[in-house]
C-alpha positions as CSV (number, residue, x, y, z in Angstrom):
1,M,0.0,0.0,0.4
2,H,2.9,2.3,0.8
3,K,4.7,1.7,-2.5
4,A,1.2,2.6,-4.1
5,G,1.3,6.1,-2.4
6,I,-1.9,4.7,0.2
7,M,-0.9,6.2,3.3
8,I,-3.0,4.3,6.6
9,T,-3.6,7.3,8.6
10,R,-5.5,7.7,11.8
11,Q,-8.6,8.8,10.2
12,F,-8.5,5.9,8.0
13,G,-7.4,3.1,10.5
14,R,-9.8,4.2,12.9
15,K,-13.0,3.9,10.2
16,L,-11.4,0.5,9.4
17,L,-11.7,-0.3,12.9
18,A,-14.8,0.8,13.4
19,A,-16.2,-1.1,10.5
20,V,-14.2,-4.4,11.7
21,P,-14.7,-4.4,15.4
22,R,-13.4,-8.1,15.2
23,P,-11.2,-10.0,14.5
24,A,-7.8,-9.0,14.5
25,I,-6.4,-6.3,12.1
26,S,-3.0,-6.3,11.1
27,L,-2.1,-2.9,10.3
28,E,2.3,-1.8,8.9
29,V,4.3,0.3,10.1
30,F,5.7,2.1,6.8
31,A,9.3,3.0,8.6
32,D,12.3,1.3,7.1
33,D,14.3,1.8,10.3
34,L,13.7,0.3,13.7
35,E,13.6,3.6,15.6
36,T,11.0,5.2,13.6
37,M,9.2,1.7,13.2
38,E,9.0,1.5,16.9
39,I,7.2,5.0,17.0
40,Q,4.6,4.2,14.2
41,A,4.0,0.8,16.1
42,R,3.4,2.1,19.5
43,K,1.1,5.0,17.7
44,I,-1.0,2.7,15.8
45,A,-1.6,-0.2,18.7
46,T,-3.1,2.8,20.4
47,W,-6.3,2.8,17.7
48,G,-7.7,-0.5,19.1
49,S,-8.0,-3.6,21.1
50,N,-7.9,-5.6,18.1
51,V,-4.9,-4.1,16.4
52,N,-1.8,-6.2,15.5
53,I,1.0,-3.9,14.3
54,K,2.6,-5.9,11.0
55,I,6.5,-5.7,11.3
56,P,8.9,-7.4,8.8
57,L,11.6,-9.9,10.5
58,P,14.3,-8.4,8.5
59,I,14.6,-4.8,7.7
60,Q,17.0,-4.0,5.5
61,G,19.1,-6.9,6.1
62,E,18.5,-6.4,9.9
63,F,17.0,-8.7,12.4
64,A,13.9,-6.6,14.0
65,G,14.6,-9.1,17.3
66,S,15.3,-5.9,19.4
67,L,11.9,-4.2,18.5
68,I,9.9,-7.7,18.8
69,S,11.1,-7.7,22.3
70,K,10.1,-4.2,23.1
71,L,6.9,-4.0,21.6
72,S,5.8,-7.8,23.1
73,A,6.9,-6.6,26.8
74,E,5.0,-3.4,26.6
75,G,2.2,-5.9,25.2
76,V,1.8,-4.6,21.8
77,Q,0.1,-7.4,19.5
78,L,2.1,-8.1,16.7
79,N,2.0,-9.9,13.6
80,V,5.7,-10.6,12.6
81,T,6.2,-11.5,8.6
82,A,8.6,-12.3,6.2
83,I,9.8,-15.7,8.7
84,M,10.9,-18.2,6.1
85,T,13.1,-20.3,8.0
86,P,12.0,-22.3,11.4
87,Q,15.3,-21.0,12.4
88,Q,13.9,-17.6,12.3
89,V,10.4,-18.9,13.8
90,R,12.7,-19.8,16.9
91,K,14.6,-16.8,17.1
92,V,11.2,-14.9,17.3
93,Q,9.9,-16.9,19.9
94,R,12.7,-16.3,21.7
95,R,11.6,-12.5,21.6
96,S,8.1,-12.7,22.5
97,T,7.3,-12.5,25.9
98,P,4.8,-15.1,26.9
99,G,1.8,-14.3,29.3
100,L,1.4,-11.1,27.4
101,P,-1.0,-10.9,24.1
102,P,-0.5,-13.3,21.6
103,S,1.3,-12.4,18.6
104,F,1.2,-13.6,14.7
105,R,3.7,-15.1,13.2
106,Y,3.1,-15.7,9.5
107,C,5.6,-18.0,7.6
108,G,5.7,-17.4,4.0
109,A,6.6,-19.6,1.2
110,S,8.4,-18.2,-1.9
111,R,6.9,-18.7,-4.7
112,G,8.2,-19.3,-8.3
113,H,11.6,-21.0,-7.5
114,G,10.9,-24.4,-8.5
115,V,11.2,-26.0,-5.0
116,D,8.2,-27.1,-3.2
117,P,7.6,-25.2,-0.1
118,M,5.4,-27.4,1.8
119,P,8.6,-29.3,3.9
120,L,9.7,-26.4,5.0
121,M,6.2,-24.6,6.1
122,R,5.6,-28.3,7.7
123,E,9.1,-27.6,9.4
124,C,8.3,-24.1,10.5
125,L,4.7,-25.1,11.8
126,Q,6.2,-27.7,13.8
127,S,8.5,-25.3,15.6
128,Q,5.6,-23.0,16.4
129,R,3.9,-26.0,17.8
130,S,6.8,-26.6,19.9
131,A,7.6,-23.6,21.5
132,S,6.1,-22.5,24.9
133,C,5.4,-18.8,24.3
């Protein structure tokens, strides 16, 4: 949406959340750096109790673990995306705070590479199921 020039403004976000009060809605931050993403995430999280903040796991090649830890510890509901390996699943699980609001973890399969993604997706699912958080 950002690349298309569509901005999720506070007004748009609140209108969306009023129209769809359930279930959880993921709203993505637009920043490309961890510091600004953190500011945006905290602000967007105040828009409603069903808001999940969409954070891509790698941000310009940098692991977003510190941001995941901070926001999770504050009780911000997250939707961590762009997880591609079981190792990344485990890294994100270690950064999530047990007992606080649950977060979504989105494991994606790459398309068009001529490789069956199902074995990797099953392994990612097993990693999530075996987690204690």
